[in-house]
C-alpha positions in Angstrom: 111.8 -161.1 -104.2 111.5 -164.9 -102.5 115.5 -164.9 -102.0 115.1 -161.5 -100.0 112.2 -162.7 -97.9 114.5 -165.8 -97.0 117.2 -163.8 -96.2 115.2 -161.8 -93.9 113.8 -164.9 -92.5 117.1 -166.2 -91.7 118.4 -163.1 -90.0 115.7 -162.7 -87.8 116.0 -166.2 -87.0 119.4 -165.9 -86.2 118.9 -162.8 -83.8 116.5 -164.6 -81.9 118.7 -167.7 -81.7 121.4 -165.5 -80.6 119.5 -164.5 -77.5 118.1 -167.4 -76.9 120.4 -167.9 -73.9 119.6 -164.4 -72.5 115.6 -165.2 -72.7 114.4 -166.7 -69.5 111.7 -169.6 -69.5 109.6 -167.7 -66.9 109.2 -164.2 -65.8 109.7 -160.9 -67.8 111.9 -160.8 -71.2 114.4 -158.3 -70.9 114.2 -155.0 -73.4 117.4 -156.1 -75.0 116.4 -159.6 -76.0 113.1 -158.0 -77.6 115.3 -155.4 -79.4 116.9 -157.6 -81.8 117.6 -154.7 -84.3 119.2 -152.8 -81.5 117.5 -149.4 -82.5 116.5 -148.6 -79.2 112.8 -149.5 -79.4 110.7 -153.1 -79.7 108.8 -153.1 -83.0 105.5 -155.3 -83.3 107.6 -158.0 -85.6 110.2 -157.9 -82.8 107.7 -158.5 -80.2 105.6 -161.1 -81.7 108.8 -162.9 -83.0 110.5 -163.0 -79.6 107.1 -164.0 -77.8 106.3 -166.8 -80.2 110.2 -168.4 -80.0 109.7 -168.2 -76.3 106.3 -169.7 -76.1 107.5 -172.4 -78.6 110.7 -173.2 -76.5 108.7 -173.6 -73.4 106.3 -175.9 -75.2 109.4 -177.8 -76.5 110.3 -178.1 -73.1 107.4 -179.6 -71.9 106.3 -176.8 -69.6 103.1 -176.2 -68.9 101.2 -173.5 -71.1 98.5 -172.4 -68.5 98.5 -169.2 -68.9 99.4 -168.5 -72.2 96.3 -166.9 -73.5 96.8 -164.2 -70.6 100.1 -163.0 -72.1 100.1 -159.3 -73.0 99.6 -158.3 -76.6 101.6 -155.6 -78.6 99.0 -153.0 -78.6 98.2 -153.5 -74.6 102.1 -152.4 -74.3 102.4 -149.7 -76.4 100.4 -147.5 -74.5 101.0 -144.3 -76.7 99.9 -146.2 -79.8 103.0 -144.7 -82.0 103.7 -148.4 -83.3 106.8 -149.2 -81.1 107.7 -149.9 -77.5 109.8 -148.2 -75.3 112.0 -149.5 -72.6 109.6 -147.3 -70.1 106.4 -148.9 -71.7 107.8 -152.4 -71.6 108.8 -152.1 -67.8 105.1 -150.7 -67.2 103.5 -153.3 -69.3 105.4 -156.1 -67.6 105.1 -154.7 -63.9 100.9 -154.3 -64.6 101.0 -157.8 -66.1 102.9 -159.4 -62.8 100.4 -157.5 -60.5 97.4 -158.8 -62.7 96.4 -155.6 -64.1 97.2 -156.0 -67.8 96.0 -153.4 -70.3 94.4 -156.5 -72.5 92.2 -154.9 -75.1 
């Protein structure tokens, strides 16, 4: 069981690393970067993994983290509460965040 968990973690890490070049340091992250398993939706695990990787990369680069607490969480973007984010939900959530109208709960 531990070996399976290690393999899953390694595969997830490799998927994130392969998208690192596509991940902007600032501004919205594209749907394809979040959708690491290419199923057409963003799961909560995918969302949180990419968000954590981006924040870690920015911190490692010495970038200011002033608004890190204002970043949207999965639930605020998954507006229909079906446990997955569609491209339309992500676009709407990012637009609201940039306009200062995030759906934070």
